[in-house]
C-alpha positions as CSV (number, residue, x, y, z in Angstrom):
1,M,-71.0,-27.2,-8.7
2,N,-73.4,-29.5,-10.5
3,G,-76.1,-27.0,-9.9
4,I,-74.2,-24.0,-11.8
5,G,-73.7,-27.2,-14.6
6,V,-70.6,-28.8,-13.4
7,S,-70.3,-32.3,-13.8
8,T,-68.2,-34.1,-10.5
9,V,-67.0,-36.7,-9.5
10,N,-65.4,-38.2,-6.3
11,M,-62.6,-40.5,-7.1
12,P,-59.5,-41.3,-4.7
13,G,-56.6,-38.7,-5.1
14,S,-54.2,-41.1,-6.4
15,E,-56.4,-41.3,-9.7
16,I,-56.5,-37.6,-10.2
17,F,-53.3,-37.3,-12.2
18,T,-53.7,-40.3,-14.5
19,S,-57.4,-39.0,-15.1
20,L,-56.2,-35.2,-15.8
21,Q,-53.6,-36.8,-18.4
22,T,-55.9,-38.9,-20.2
23,G,-58.5,-36.4,-20.2
24,A,-60.8,-38.0,-18.1
25,L,-61.0,-35.2,-16.0
26,D,-61.0,-31.4,-17.6
27,A,-60.1,-30.2,-14.0
28,A,-59.8,-31.5,-10.3
29,D,-59.8,-30.0,-6.5
30,W,-57.3,-31.1,-4.2
31,V,-55.9,-29.8,-0.9
32,G,-53.7,-26.5,-2.5
33,P,-50.8,-25.2,-4.1
34,Y,-48.7,-27.4,-2.0
35,N,-50.0,-30.2,-1.9
36,D,-51.5,-29.8,-6.1
37,L,-47.3,-29.3,-6.6
38,A,-45.9,-32.0,-5.1
39,F,-48.6,-34.2,-7.1
40,G,-47.4,-32.7,-9.9
41,L,-50.7,-31.5,-11.0
42,H,-48.9,-29.1,-13.0
43,Q,-47.6,-31.7,-14.9
44,V,-51.2,-32.0,-16.4
45,A,-52.8,-29.2,-16.0
46,D,-52.1,-25.5,-17.2
47,Y,-54.5,-23.3,-15.3
48,Y,-54.7,-22.6,-11.6
49,Y,-57.7,-21.0,-10.3
50,T,-57.8,-19.3,-7.2
51,S,-59.5,-18.1,-4.3
52,A,-60.6,-21.5,-2.7
53,W,-64.1,-20.0,-2.5
54,N,-65.6,-23.3,-1.0
55,E,-62.6,-24.5,1.4
56,P,-61.3,-20.9,2.5
57,T,-59.5,-22.5,5.3
58,A,-58.3,-25.8,7.1
59,V,-58.8,-26.9,10.6
60,L,-58.2,-30.1,12.9
61,E,-60.6,-32.4,14.1
62,G,-60.0,-34.0,17.7
63,T,-62.8,-35.8,19.3
64,I,-63.0,-37.2,22.9
65,N,-65.6,-39.1,24.8
66,L,-68.3,-37.1,26.9
67,D,-67.8,-39.2,30.0
68,A,-63.5,-38.9,29.7
69,W,-63.7,-35.4,29.3
70,N,-66.2,-34.8,31.7
71,A,-64.1,-37.2,34.0
72,L,-60.9,-34.6,34.0
73,P,-59.9,-32.2,36.0
74,E,-60.6,-28.5,34.5
75,D,-56.8,-27.7,34.2
76,L,-56.3,-30.6,32.2
77,Q,-59.3,-29.4,29.7
78,D,-57.6,-26.9,29.3
79,V,-54.4,-28.0,29.1
80,I,-56.2,-30.1,26.4
81,R,-58.2,-27.4,24.6
82,E,-54.8,-25.2,24.2
83,A,-53.1,-28.1,22.5
84,A,-55.5,-28.2,20.1
85,R,-55.3,-24.3,19.5
86,A,-51.7,-24.7,19.3
87,S,-51.8,-27.9,17.0
88,N,-54.4,-26.0,14.9
89,L,-52.7,-22.9,14.6
90,A,-49.2,-23.9,13.5
91,M,-50.8,-26.2,10.9
92,I,-52.7,-23.3,9.5
93,S,-49.4,-21.4,9.8
94,E,-47.4,-23.8,7.9
95,F,-49.8,-24.7,5.2
96,A,-49.9,-20.5,4.2
97,F,-46.4,-20.4,4.3
98,R,-45.7,-23.6,2.1
99,N,-48.4,-22.5,0.2
100,A,-47.8,-19.3,-0.8
101,Q,-44.3,-21.3,-2.0
102,A,-45.8,-23.5,-3.9
103,L,-48.0,-21.2,-6.0
104,E,-44.8,-18.9,-6.7
105,A,-43.0,-22.4,-7.7
106,L,-46.0,-23.5,-10.1
107,V,-46.4,-20.0,-11.7
108,D,-42.5,-19.0,-11.8
109,E,-40.4,-22.4,-12.1
110,H,-43.1,-24.3,-13.8
111,G,-45.2,-22.0,-16.0
112,V,-48.8,-22.5,-14.6
113,Q,-51.3,-19.5,-15.2
114,L,-52.5,-18.5,-12.2
115,R,-56.3,-17.1,-12.8
116,T,-59.5,-16.5,-11.1
117,F,-63.2,-16.7,-11.6
118,P,-65.5,-15.1,-13.2
119,E,-67.8,-12.7,-11.1
120,D,-70.3,-14.3,-13.1
121,V,-69.4,-17.6,-11.6
122,M,-68.5,-16.2,-8.3
123,A,-72.1,-15.3,-7.9
124,A,-74.0,-18.1,-9.5
125,L,-72.1,-20.1,-7.3
126,Y,-72.8,-17.6,-4.2
127,T,-76.6,-17.8,-5.3
128,L,-76.3,-21.7,-5.1
129,V,-74.8,-22.1,-1.8
130,T,-76.8,-19.6,-0.1
131,G,-79.9,-19.7,-1.9
132,S,-79.8,-16.0,-2.1
133,H,-79.4,-13.6,-5.2
134,S,-78.1,-10.7,-3.2
135,A,-74.2,-9.6,-2.9
136,P,-72.5,-10.8,0.6
137,D,-73.0,-7.9,3.1
138,R,-68.9,-7.1,3.1
139,Q,-69.1,-4.3,5.8
140,R,-69.5,-7.4,8.8
């Protein structure tokens, strides 16, 4: 974001609301509509920008000591792989559902204005991230 003239600040999540409220921050990127609604960010921010170009989805991460992993029989490795896949899919599905509900509530119940970033901003972000001035190949 600094590359397109936006000053960024990292801070604890617990300080976002107050910083928006006092004007110390002009904007914030938290988790998504579900978490933003729970945090009450709609009380201090009238606009909600979508889509999440910088974080198109969330994933869970698990780490296992390689020696411990290699010591497991293949069938238990398969069980762990499938449990991880199922957990990740459940989380993504729940977030998609709850984010949709929350976004609707933010707009319909709290009067937040839903907006998208202008094309020139998206193009500048694309150039910054990829180093390319060419539009992405959408045929893939």
